[in-house]
Backbone bond lengths (Angstrom), bond angles and torsions (degrees), N, CA, C in turn:
res aa  C-N    CA-C-N  psi(-1)  N-CA   C-N-CA  omega(-1)  CA-C   N-CA-C  phi
1 M - - - 1.452 - - 1.546 107.93 -
2 H 1.265 116.34 134.61 1.476 123.15 -178.78 1.544 110.63 -68.29
3 P 1.337 120.48 140.14 1.463 121.70 179.04 1.493 114.66 -56.10
4 L 1.328 117.10 -33.65 1.476 120.06 176.31 1.520 111.61 -65.88
5 Q 1.309 116.74 -34.18 1.475 121.27 177.95 1.522 108.95 -63.30
6 L 1.315 117.04 -41.39 1.482 120.73 -179.88 1.530 110.60 -63.37
7 L 1.292 116.08 -41.52 1.494 120.83 179.33 1.542 109.64 -64.20
8 L 1.300 116.88 -43.54 1.473 120.49 -178.03 1.505 111.47 -69.67
9 D 1.294 118.99 -28.83 1.463 123.36 178.85 1.517 112.28 -69.54
10 L 1.330 118.19 -18.73 1.447 121.39 179.64 1.551 113.52 -73.20
11 H 1.325 114.53 -21.25 1.466 119.66 -177.64 1.554 109.95 -89.77
12 S 1.322 112.90 171.60 1.487 117.71 177.70 1.517 110.76 -70.58
13 N 1.272 115.04 167.85 1.476 121.06 -177.93 1.518 111.03 -95.62
14 T 1.295 117.02 64.14 1.491 120.72 177.10 1.537 107.70 -86.92
15 P 1.311 115.92 164.53 1.472 118.78 178.47 1.542 112.94 -58.52
16 F 1.326 116.54 -32.55 1.469 120.23 176.76 1.532 110.30 -63.82
17 D 1.338 117.39 -42.38 1.467 121.32 -179.92 1.528 110.31 -61.86
18 H 1.342 116.68 -40.03 1.452 118.95 178.80 1.525 110.80 -66.24
19 L 1.311 117.32 -37.62 1.455 121.40 177.37 1.540 111.30 -64.71
20 V 1.307 116.67 -47.26 1.480 120.15 177.39 1.496 111.31 -61.33
21 R 1.286 117.21 -45.82 1.468 121.01 -179.97 1.531 109.51 -60.40
22 R 1.277 117.87 -42.05 1.442 121.91 -178.43 1.520 111.91 -67.51
23 L 1.346 115.61 -45.27 1.462 119.58 -178.50 1.507 112.95 -71.47
24 L 1.334 118.54 -44.66 1.445 122.18 -174.31 1.524 114.21 -83.06
25 V 1.274 116.48 -54.91 1.480 120.75 -171.73 1.508 109.99 -71.38
26 Q 1.300 118.04 -45.95 1.477 119.54 -176.31 1.508 109.86 -68.70
27 S 1.327 118.43 -33.55 1.479 118.36 178.26 1.504 111.65 -69.00
28 L 1.354 118.22 -29.56 1.427 121.22 179.96 1.571 109.17 -75.62
29 E 1.308 116.29 -27.23 1.477 119.02 -175.29 1.530 111.52 -92.43
30 C 1.333 120.00 -10.74 1.437 120.11 -172.94 1.517 113.80 -84.97
31 G 1.327 116.34 -4.53 1.481 120.58 174.73 1.506 114.56 90.08
32 D 1.313 118.52 15.65 1.487 119.44 176.67 1.517 108.82 -65.99
33 R 1.340 114.87 131.04 1.447 120.40 179.61 1.506 107.64 -110.85
34 Q 1.320 115.79 131.47 1.450 120.86 177.79 1.522 108.72 -151.00
35 T 1.300 114.18 154.02 1.465 120.88 -179.09 1.560 109.09 -63.78
36 A 1.310 115.76 141.80 1.480 121.97 -179.05 1.527 107.09 -76.01
37 G 1.332 115.94 102.30 1.466 121.25 -177.49 1.506 112.34 -67.25
38 H 1.350 117.91 -38.83 1.443 119.49 -178.73 1.530 109.98 -63.10
39 T 1.344 116.35 -40.38 1.467 120.52 177.85 1.513 110.49 -67.48
40 M 1.312 119.16 -39.48 1.462 122.31 177.65 1.542 110.21 -57.33
41 H 1.310 115.24 -48.47 1.474 118.56 -177.78 1.502 110.97 -69.22
42 A 1.335 117.70 -36.42 1.468 118.95 -177.95 1.530 109.94 -67.74
43 F 1.374 118.11 -38.74 1.477 119.57 178.50 1.522 110.58 -67.90
44 S 1.311 116.80 -40.87 1.416 120.03 178.65 1.512 113.15 -62.67
45 F 1.329 115.56 -44.51 1.441 123.74 177.34 1.538 111.51 -60.71
46 S 1.317 118.11 -43.96 1.437 123.06 -177.42 1.533 111.62 -67.83
47 I 1.329 116.16 -40.57 1.451 119.11 178.44 1.535 111.49 -63.45
48 L 1.336 115.74 -47.79 1.441 120.78 -179.62 1.526 111.43 -64.78
49 L 1.349 116.01 -43.23 1.455 119.64 179.51 1.539 110.91 -66.13
50 S 1.312 117.26 -38.96 1.473 119.87 176.42 1.499 113.76 -63.41
51 Y 1.338 116.39 -32.71 1.436 121.51 178.99 1.553 111.40 -71.24
52 Y 1.341 115.01 -46.93 1.459 119.11 -175.42 1.527 114.63 -87.78
53 L 1.347 117.68 -29.08 1.461 121.35 179.88 1.525 108.23 -133.74
54 P 1.333 118.44 75.29 1.500 120.05 -176.51 1.527 114.11 -61.67
55 Q 1.356 117.92 -20.11 1.454 118.94 -178.92 1.554 112.03 -68.86
56 V 1.329 119.26 -18.84 1.433 121.37 178.26 1.504 112.73 -108.27
57 A 1.310 117.74 11.72 1.465 121.96 -176.51 1.522 114.25 -59.07
58 L 1.339 115.49 -41.17 1.483 117.83 -177.89 1.498 111.38 -66.11
59 L 1.302 117.69 -39.34 1.466 121.85 175.67 1.511 112.40 -63.38
60 A 1.335 116.52 -42.94 1.454 121.06 -179.83 1.509 111.34 -64.87
61 W 1.336 117.08 -43.74 1.482 120.19 179.12 1.535 113.05 -69.64
62 G 1.325 117.02 -30.15 1.454 119.32 173.65 1.508 110.82 -65.39
63 F 1.336 116.95 -43.30 1.431 122.45 175.38 1.546 112.15 -60.08
64 T 1.331 115.43 -44.26 1.452 119.80 179.01 1.527 112.69 -63.05
65 G 1.317 116.18 -40.41 1.470 119.07 176.93 1.529 111.80 -63.33
66 L 1.320 116.47 -38.72 1.484 118.42 177.95 1.513 111.84 -68.27
67 V 1.328 118.14 -37.64 1.472 121.94 177.71 1.527 108.90 -62.03
68 A 1.306 115.91 -48.49 1.489 120.47 -177.76 1.510 111.30 -63.32
69 L 1.322 116.25 -43.00 1.467 120.37 179.74 1.531 111.03 -67.23
70 S 1.324 118.24 -37.80 1.462 120.75 -178.28 1.525 110.81 -66.24
71 R 1.290 120.38 -31.76 1.448 121.27 179.27 1.530 111.52 -63.47
72 V 1.314 117.55 -36.19 1.437 121.50 179.54 1.518 111.44 -80.87
73 V 1.348 116.72 -45.31 1.460 122.77 -176.01 1.550 109.28 -61.02
74 L 1.314 115.60 -41.84 1.462 118.86 -179.07 1.530 113.57 -77.11
75 G 1.302 116.12 -3.95 1.449 120.35 176.56 1.525 113.18 77.66
76 L 1.320 116.83 18.60 1.486 119.70 -177.67 1.529 112.06 -84.83
77 H 1.311 117.54 -25.79 1.480 121.76 179.74 1.504 109.77 -143.92
78 Y 1.344 116.19 156.02 1.427 121.13 169.86 1.533 108.76 -81.18
79 P 1.324 117.08 158.65 1.465 119.78 179.56 1.502 113.31 -55.68
80 T 1.333 117.56 -35.92 1.447 119.94 177.53 1.535 112.84 -66.65
81 D 1.304 117.88 -32.72 1.445 121.67 174.79 1.512 111.43 -64.01
82 V 1.342 115.35 -41.39 1.469 120.55 179.79 1.547 108.95 -69.10
83 F 1.321 117.51 -40.72 1.450 120.74 177.25 1.560 110.79 -60.04
84 A 1.330 115.17 -42.71 1.493 119.63 -179.85 1.528 108.78 -65.14
85 G 1.314 118.66 -39.75 1.481 121.35 176.87 1.495 112.23 -63.48
86 A 1.356 115.57 -41.25 1.488 119.08 178.41 1.531 111.05 -66.18
87 L 1.314 115.98 -41.62 1.454 119.61 179.43 1.517 112.21 -65.16
88 L 1.313 117.39 -42.54 1.442 121.87 -180.00 1.540 110.92 -66.33
89 G 1.332 117.10 -47.47 1.440 120.59 179.05 1.534 112.74 -62.36
90 S 1.309 116.65 -40.90 1.466 121.13 178.42 1.536 111.19 -64.04
91 T 1.330 113.85 -46.01 1.474 119.49 -179.69 1.509 111.53 -60.00
92 M 1.311 116.32 -47.09 1.476 120.27 -177.39 1.546 112.32 -65.08
93 S 1.325 116.39 -41.26 1.442 117.35 -178.35 1.533 111.97 -73.39
94 L 1.323 117.92 -37.53 1.477 121.32 175.39 1.522 110.11 -65.13
95 L 1.313 117.74 -41.20 1.458 120.52 177.60 1.548 111.01 -63.24
96 S 1.309 115.99 -39.98 1.460 118.28 179.05 1.540 111.16 -66.03
97 L 1.304 117.16 -37.59 1.488 119.93 177.03 1.510 111.05 -64.44
98 I 1.308 117.69 -42.28 1.456 123.33 -179.74 1.533 110.22 -66.00
99 L 1.351 116.46 -45.43 1.466 118.28 179.11 1.517 112.79 -66.89
100 F 1.342 117.57 -34.08 1.445 119.74 177.31 1.495 110.30 -67.68
101 A 1.346 117.85 -41.14 1.439 121.51 179.42 1.548 110.90 -63.32
102 L 1.335 117.11 -40.09 1.486 120.92 178.12 1.524 110.89 -68.16
103 A 1.328 116.35 -35.13 1.483 118.87 -177.93 1.494 112.38 -73.10
104 T 1.318 117.93 -24.64 1.451 120.63 -177.51 1.529 113.37 -96.51
105 M 1.313 116.37 5.88 1.496 119.09 179.01 1.483 110.89 -76.84
């Protein structure tokens, strides 16, 4: 049983609970694969923050690691989904830094 299912079973059986259970739990179990958006944003944020404020880089990357790990531990994404999100977020933020540097030359 999915951890989210256990949490939802603690509440009463109102129509809203049935809707949430149907939308959240069944979508997690049907095998839909998608890039981990939280991880993508966390990696992008950490790269940009590390560039502009290097004194808080360690804290930012610790946060990013926890976000990425939580996606897999909670069963919301496969590790490959998290990797794809990290790769996409890193690529976009590095590309934006490069384009900004070229534009300000």
